[in-house]
N, C-alpha and C positions, 0 to 999 in steps of 0.2 A: 144767111142773115146779112151779109155784106156784099159790096160791089165786087164782082169777080170771084166770088167764093162758090165752091161746089160742096154743098152740105146735104146730108141725108138725115131726115127725121125718122127714126124707127119708132112708130106709135103702136107697138104691140106689147101687151101686158104679158109678163111671164112670172108666175108665182110658183116657186119650187120646181121650175122647169126651164127649158131653154128653147129658143127659137132660132132658126137660121135664115139670114137674109141673103139675097143675091149680091154678087160682087164681093164676096168674102164676108165673114162675120166675126165680130168681137163679142164674146158672151161672158158676162160677169154676173154671178149670183151673190147679192148682198142683202142679208137679212130677209130673204124671201122675195126681193124685188129684182127683176131682171133688168140689167142695163145693157142695151144693145145698140151698137152704132156701126153701120156699114159704111165703108169709106173707100174712095178710089185711091187716095194717097194718105200717108201718115199725117199730113198736115191738114186735118179736117176737124172743124168744130163739132163736138159731140153734144148731143142732147139726151138726157136720161129717159128711159122708157118707164113710165109710171102709169098707174091706173088713173082713170078720170077722177078728179078730186073736186068736190064742190067748192065754190069760192070761199075763201077765208075772210074774216073781217079786215077791212082796210085800216091803215094807220089812223085815219080819221073819217068821219062821215061828212061828205060835202055839204056845205050850208049856202044859203042864198048870199048874193053879193051884199056887202055892207056889214056882215057879221064876222066874228073872229073867234078862233079857238087856239089854244096853245099848240105850238109845233111839236109833234111827236118826235121823240128821240133826241131833242136838244134841250139842255138844261134851261128851264124858264128863268128869265130875268125880267125885271120891271120893264114894261113897254113892249115885250116880245109877243107878237100876235100873228095869227094867220089872217091876212086880209087880201082880197083879190088884187087891189091896186095900191093901197096905202103901204108905206114902207114897213118891213118886218125887221125889228131890231134883234140881232142875233147875239147870243152870248159869245164872248171872246173865244176864238179857237186857239189851240195850243201853238206855241211858237215853233215847235218842231214836230214833224210827223215821223213816227217810227213804227216799224213792223212789230207784230206780236212776237214774243219770245219764241225762238225756234222756227219762225216762218221764213226769215231771210237771213242768209249767211252774213257774218260780220263785214266781210269785204264788200259784199253787194249792197249793204244798207248804209254804207258810209255816207255822211252828210257832205254835200258839195261845199267847197269853200265859199266864203262871202263873195258875191259878184258885184262889180260896180253897176250902178243903174245905167240903163240905156236910154236913148233919147225918147221922149214921150210921143205918143201918137194920139191925136184927138179922135173924138167920136165921129166917124164918117158915115154919112147917110147914103142910102141907096139912091139911084137916080129918081128924081121927082118925089122923094120921100124926105121929110124932115127927120132928124135924128130922134125926136121924141114921138114921132108917129108910131102908134102901137104896132102897125103892120111890119115896120122895119125890123122888129124883134123876132117875129114868127116866121119859120121857114120849114121846108120839107126836103127830104133827100130823094133824088131820082137814082134808079139802079142801073139802067141800061140805055140811057139816052133816049127815053121814050116819053119825054115831057109833052111832046106834041100830040100824044094819044089821049090826053085827058084834059078836062076843063079845069086846069089848075088855077085859072083866075077866080073860080068860085070858092077857092079856099081862103081868100082874103089875105094870103101870106105876102110878105114883103121880099122874100128871097128864097132861092133854091140852091141846092148843092148837088153837083153831078161830077162824073168823070170827064174825060176829054172828048167823049162822043158829042156830036152836034145835038143841040136841043134848044128850042125856043122857050122863052118865059113870057108871062103876060107883060104888057106895057107898064113901065114904071116900076118893075121889080128887078132884082139883081140875081145874076147867076154866078155863083162861086164854083171854081174848078178844083179838082183833086189832081195833083201831080203824082203819078204813081211811083212808088218806091218798092223795090223787091230785093231783099238781101243787100241793100245798100246801093243798088243801081236805080237810076232815075230814068223814067220814060214819060213822054216821048223824048226822042233825041234832042240835042241842043238846038239844032237848026229849026226843027219843027216847033219846039217849045218857045224859042225866041220869037218866031213869027206870030204864034198865038198870043203871046204877051203884048207885043207891039200892037196887035189888032184890037186889044181890049184894055186901053189905058186905065189905070186906077183900080183894076179888078182885084178880087181876092183869090189867092192861090194857096191851097192847103197842101202841105208837103207830106205825102204818105197817108195811108189809111191803116191805123192801128199797127205801127211798127213793132209793138210789144206782143203781137199775136202771131204764132208760127204759121197760121194759114191765111194771114193777111199780108202786111208788108214785111213781116218776118225779118227784122234787122236787129243785129246786136247794137248796143249803145254806140260803139265806134262806127259801125256801118251807117247808122242813122245820122250821127253827127257829120260824117263826111258827105252823105247824100244831101242833107239839109244845106250844108255850106255850098255845095255845088249848085243846087237849085236856087238858093237865095241869091248867090252872086250873079247867076245868069239872069234871073228875073229882074233884079234891081238894075242890072246893066242894060237890059232892054227897055225897062220902064221904071224910072226912079219913084214914080207915084204908086206903083203896085204895092199891095199889102200882102205880106207873106205870113202864113199861119203855121205855127209849129205845134208839135205835141201829138194830139189825136190818139192818145192811149185809150184802150178800151174802157177803162174805168179807173178813176183816181184813187186807188187803194194804196196802202203803204208799199206793197210790192211794186206797183207801177211807178210810184213816186221815187223809189230807190232806182228803178230803171232810168227815169229822167235825170236823176242826180248824176248818174254815170254818163249820160249824154252830155250834160253841161260840163262835167269835169273833163271829158275827152275833148270836147270842142275847145275848151280853154287851153288844154295841154297842146293840142295840135296847131291851133291858129293864134294862140297868144292873146286872146281877147274873149270877153263874155259873148255868148251866143246872141246875135242880134235877132230880135223877134218883134214883129209888128203886132201880132195877135197870138195869144195862147188859146189852144182849143183842146177839149177833151170829149170823149164819149162817156156816157154815164150808164153803162150796163150794170147789172147786179148778177154776176155769174161766178161760178166756182173757179177758184185758182188752185188747181191741183194737177200735178204732172200726169199725163196720159188719162185724164178724166174728162167728163163733159165740162163745158164752160169755156174759159179762155186760157187754160193751161198756164204755163210759166213763161215769162218773157225770155227771148233769146239772150244768151250771155249771163243769165242769172242762175245761180247754182241751187237755189232753194227748191224744195219739192212741193211745198204748200204755201198758200197765202191765206186769203179770206175764203173760208169753206162755206160759201153761201149755198142754200138749198133752193130747189125749184120754186117753192112758194115765196121766196124772198124777192122774186123778180120784179114785183111791183111795190116793194116796201118804200114808201115815201120818206120815212125817217132815214133810211140808208141813203137814198137818192140825195136828200138834202145835205147830210153830213159829209158825203164824199165831195160835194162841191165846196162846202165850207173848208174842208181840209185842203183842197187844191188851191183855193184862194190864199190860205195860210202859207202854203208852199211857195206860191208866187211871191208873196210879200217877203218871205224869208230869203228868197234867192235874188231879190232886187228887182222884181218885175211887177210890183203892185201897180205901176202906172201903165200897164198893158191892159187892153180889153181881154175879157174871157168869153169865148164863144163855146157853147155846147153844141157840137156839130153832129151828134147822133144820140138819140135815146128813144126808147119805145118799150113795149112789152114784147118779149121774144118767145115766150112759151105759147104753144097752141091752145086752142079752146078746149081740147080734150084733156088738158092738164088742169082745167079749172079756171081758164081765163077767157070767158065769153066777152063779147063787145062791151057789155055794161061795166065789167071790171076794168077793161082796158081804158074806157072813157073816164072812169073815176080816177084812175092813175094819171092819165094825161091832163085832165083839168086840175087835179091837185098839184101836179108838177108845174103847170102854167101859173097857178096862184103863187106858188113859192118863187118861181123865177121872176115874176113881175114885181114882187114885193120885197125880196131879200136884200136888205141894206145893212152894211156894217161900216162904222166910221173908222175902224182899224184895218179892215181887210179889203173893202170895196174899191172900185175903180173911181178915183176922184173926179174924172171928167164926166162921169155918168151918175152924179149924186151918190157916189159910194155904193151903187148896186153891185152885187156879187157877179152877176152874169149879164152880159149885154145883149146877146142874141142866141137863138137856139133853133135846132133842126130836129123835126120829128122823122122817124124812120117808119114807113117811107110813103112816097106817092103811090107806088104799087110795086111790090116785089114780085117780079114775073119770072124769076129764074127757076121755073118748075122743072122737076118736082121737088127740088131741094131748096125750098124757099121758106121765108118767115112771113106768112100772110097776116098774122094777128093784128099788126098795126097798119095795114093798108088803108090809105085814105080813099082809094078808088079800087073797084073790082077790075082786075086785069082782063077778064073775059067780057063783061058787059060794058065796061068803061064808065059805069055809074058810080057816083060817090057812095061810099059805105057809111054805116052809122058812125064809125069813128071819124070819117071825113066830115060828115055833117056837124058833129060835135066840135071838131077843130074850127070849121068855118064860123059856126055860131059863136064860139068863145071869142074869136078875134073881133067879130062884128059887135059883140056886146060890150067890148072893153075899149 
């Protein structure tokens, strides 16, 4: 699913029986459904094996532009509508985010102390794009430095996110880079990273990729706080105009917010100041939080065994998608970061078509999410420099996930074999062009 990850999807149904996969097998029989995941290392994202399931009703039925419906899963208040471009007024989010009883240990879920506000950062446009240009908000992730292999200009996107591999982007668009973090270690090394930063003044640098996930950046709160400090100091020293992006947890659930609270507490304790952040970013998956199960497991350094026990068919739940972003904006406000932009640097449908997620269902989720992201405004939670919108920019995963055979192709905007745009890619391009 992610950059640099080796994942294996075991798409074999077992009912009252068990199947064995190469490279070792993990076999679990749960209520007659076999859950099988073959893995090269213990740190492997697991996906449950289920029978093909017909698409379930979406949280809402997409409607033509200019119409509106209540937002599913959010308590309606006067003026709250779903509109493709017009603001969506959201009900106030809770002032504190807490985990469900028994999901997070008391010590792990402690609320970080009030933090002093940090200096504001204005809304910065990509090269040749005005901040309010709609393309500036839409982006896509590249997996293995293969942007040159696809006609990415046809997507009408304003920015792209990639690792440190070389890759070209269309003229007038922006390329944001991910600084790798693994167990608290930053790569590339200081000399190489400094040179890259100097060569790209004013660029976006995202620190780590899901530090809360054991098969991604896999860092305890203390390790991430130290790695972030190291990278932030080095990048700002090389280019004071650079914009440093923090967070990137896999999904802003209570369990992951508790993890980030510990990051902030640790940073404050070690360095004697609030963690400086130019941009906060999250991914917005909807995956199970359970130790040694499929999904995103438990964050390093957290003692809980369970968090949100999402099911496979929840993966495209727009009501959950919306509420998690609202909750994160509430978290930002309560930690003194309301004046930071929020970027959603990865989201998609991660389940394969065989699980009941054909392109039509993926497109419905994608366009419904775009509707929300464009219109979600809140006068108490939103970013003041962007008319109180909740989210400023977003990244769809992915341009083309080519890490075969262990990849997540459902959201591919291009076919990695033919290089042609997929139905999902055409829907992406058409949506941006139409708005």
